[in-house]
C-alpha positions in Angstrom: 15.3 89.5 28.0 16.2 85.8 28.2 18.9 84.5 30.5 22.5 84.7 29.3 22.5 81.0 29.0 19.9 80.9 26.2 21.6 83.9 24.5 25.0 82.2 24.6 23.6 79.1 22.8 23.0 81.3 19.8 19.3 80.5 19.6 17.5 82.3 16.8 16.0 85.7 17.8 12.4 84.5 17.4 13.1 81.6 19.8 14.6 84.0 22.4 11.6 86.3 22.0 9.3 83.4 22.6 11.2 82.4 25.7 10.9 85.9 27.0 7.2 85.9 26.4 6.9 82.9 28.6 9.2 84.3 31.3 11.5 81.4 30.7 14.8 82.9 31.8 16.7 80.0 33.5 17.0 76.5 32.1 16.1 73.4 34.1 18.9 70.9 34.7 17.8 68.7 31.7 17.7 71.7 29.4 21.1 72.8 30.5 22.5 69.4 29.9 20.7 68.4 26.7 20.3 71.5 24.6 24.1 72.1 23.8 24.5 68.4 22.8 21.5 68.5 20.6 22.6 71.7 18.9 25.9 69.9 18.2 24.0 67.2 16.4 24.3 64.5 19.1 21.8 61.8 19.8 20.3 62.0 23.3 19.4 59.5 25.9 17.5 61.4 28.5 16.5 59.6 31.8 14.2 62.0 33.6 10.7 62.1 35.0 7.7 64.1 33.7 7.8 67.7 34.9 11.5 68.3 34.4 11.3 70.5 31.4 12.3 67.9 28.8 9.8 69.1 26.2 11.6 72.4 25.8 14.9 70.5 26.0 14.1 68.8 22.7 11.8 71.4 21.0 14.1 74.3 21.2 17.0 72.6 19.3 14.6 71.1 16.8 13.0 74.5 16.1 16.4 76.1 15.9 17.5 73.7 13.2 14.2 74.0 11.3 14.4 77.8 11.4 18.0 78.1 10.4 17.9 75.4 7.7 14.6 76.3 5.9 13.3 74.3 3.0 11.7 76.0 0.1 8.3 74.9 -1.4 5.7 72.9 0.4 6.5 71.9 3.9 7.4 68.2 4.6 7.6 66.4 7.9 11.2 67.0 9.1 10.6 66.2 12.8 8.6 63.5 14.4 7.7 63.3 18.1 6.2 60.0 19.2 4.3 60.0 22.5 2.2 57.3 24.3 -1.0 59.3 25.0 -3.2 61.9 23.3 -2.9 64.2 26.4 0.9 64.3 26.2 0.7 64.8 22.4 -1.6 67.8 22.9 0.7 69.3 25.6 3.7 69.0 23.2 1.7 70.7 20.5 0.9 73.5 22.8 4.6 73.9 23.6 5.3 74.1 19.9 2.8 76.9 19.5 4.4 78.8 22.4 8.1 78.4 21.4 7.5 78.6 17.7 5.0 81.4 17.7 7.3 83.8 15.9 8.6 81.2 13.3 7.0 80.4 10.0 6.7 76.7 10.9 3.7 74.4 10.9 2.9 71.5 13.1 0.2 68.9 13.6 -0.9 66.7 16.5 -2.5 63.4 15.5 -4.0 60.8 17.8 -6.8 58.2 17.6 -10.4 58.4 18.9 -11.3 61.4 16.8 -12.2 62.0 13.1 -9.1 61.8 11.0 -10.4 64.1 8.2 -9.1 67.4 9.7 -5.8 65.8 10.4 -5.5 64.6 6.8 -6.5 68.1 5.5 -3.6 69.6 7.5 -1.2 67.0 6.2 -2.1 67.9 2.7 -1.3 71.5 3.3 2.1 70.6 4.6 3.7 70.5 8.0 7.2 70.7 9.4 6.8 68.9 12.7 4.4 66.0 13.6 3.4 65.0 17.1 1.7 61.6 17.1 0.6 58.6 19.1 1.7 55.2 17.5 -1.7 53.8 16.5 -3.0 56.8 14.6 0.4 57.4 13.0 0.6 53.9 11.6 -3.0 54.1 10.4 -2.3 57.3 8.5 1.0 55.9 7.1 -0.8 52.8 6.0 -3.4 55.0 4.1 -0.6 56.9 2.4 -1.3 60.2 4.1 2.0 60.4 6.0 5.5 59.8 4.5 8.4 59.8 6.9 11.3 59.6 4.5 12.3 63.3 5.1 12.4 63.1 8.9 15.6 64.7 10.3 14.7 64.5 14.0 13.0 61.6 15.7 11.9 62.1 19.4 10.6 59.1 21.4 9.1 60.5 24.5 8.2 58.6 27.7 9.5 55.3 26.3 8.8 53.3 29.4 5.2 54.2 29.3 5.2 53.1 25.6 6.5 49.7 26.9 3.8 49.5 29.6 1.1 50.3 27.0 2.3 47.6 24.6 3.7 50.0 21.9 7.2 48.6 21.5 6.4 46.7 18.3 4.6 49.7 16.8 7.7 51.9 17.6 9.9 49.5 15.8 7.6 49.6 12.8 7.8 53.4 12.8 11.6 53.4 13.0 11.7 51.2 9.9 10.0 53.9 7.9 12.5 56.6 8.9 15.6 57.6 6.8 18.9 56.2 8.0 20.4 59.6 8.5 18.6 61.5 11.3 19.1 62.7 14.9 17.4 60.6 17.5 16.2 61.5 21.0 14.9 59.0 23.5 13.4 60.1 26.9 12.3 57.7 29.6 11.8 57.9 33.4 13.3 54.4 33.8 15.4 52.0 31.7 13.9 48.5 31.8 15.7 45.9 29.7 13.4 46.3 26.6 13.9 50.1 26.6 17.7 49.7 27.0 17.7 47.3 24.1 15.6 49.8 22.0 18.0 52.7 23.0 21.0 50.6 21.9 19.3 50.0 18.5 18.1 53.5 18.0 20.8 55.8 19.3 24.3 56.3 17.9 26.9 57.3 20.5 24.3 59.2 22.5 24.9 62.0 25.0 23.4 60.6 28.2 21.5 63.0 30.4 20.4 61.4 33.7 18.6 63.2 36.5 18.2 61.8 39.9 15.1 59.6 39.6 14.8 59.2 43.3 13.8 62.9 43.6 10.1 63.4 42.8 9.3 66.0 40.1 8.6 69.3 42.0 5.6 70.1 39.7 3.7 67.0 40.7 2.1 66.3 44.1 2.9 62.9 45.6 1.1 61.1 48.4 1.2 57.7 50.0 -1.8 56.1 51.6 -1.5 52.8 53.6 -4.8 50.9 53.2 -6.1 47.4 53.4 -6.7 45.7 50.0 -10.4 45.4 50.6 -10.7 49.2 51.1 -8.7 50.4 48.1 -11.8 51.3 46.1 -13.3 53.2 49.0 -10.1 55.2 49.4 -9.9 55.9 45.7 -13.5 57.2 45.6 -12.7 59.4 48.7 -9.6 60.9 47.0 -11.3 61.6 43.7 -14.2 63.3 45.6 -11.6 65.7 46.9 
């Protein structure tokens, strides 16, 4: 059985069954603060570090909407999750498989550095949710394999890392392809000026969820080493060697 919190939200039975299968009984702080607002249709600005449970915070409401408002016929892309790296994209795809395992929904993860043919084949069969990195997404859009005019949910994950990696211009190109009416979610561990500007442009009257950024994520080990500049490489090799 899931925690009373998840039951009280009115999540579809297949989602509650998936949560039970993962022994997910108690929401994390970001889930408790974000999920109700998302279920109410609000845009979200989430300021939180990796490891806080934000993937479930946005996936559960998205899956709830897709499950309770089905479309007949061939699946079209109704939810888009944009991430900075292939590793994060793959992790979100795995979470979709876990939480959506009892739902008749299809997803696809696309990123560069691999042959695009299997990705294109999956797109032709039809998908409900797409997880993508900016470069490969724009490539496939440019080739006509991806159309984003039916997107109802747009999730921008780890926006500050997007900025660090030089993806802001690509993000704005993607946003221009989306329909005007949609629900937007932006997550970032920090809010530099450029990300704040992007959030202002993207989000409409967002519900703000801010966790204490001064507290390290409990799922990640942190360590500080004081070392002379000339010995940094030596220290790095020592740490990597375990």
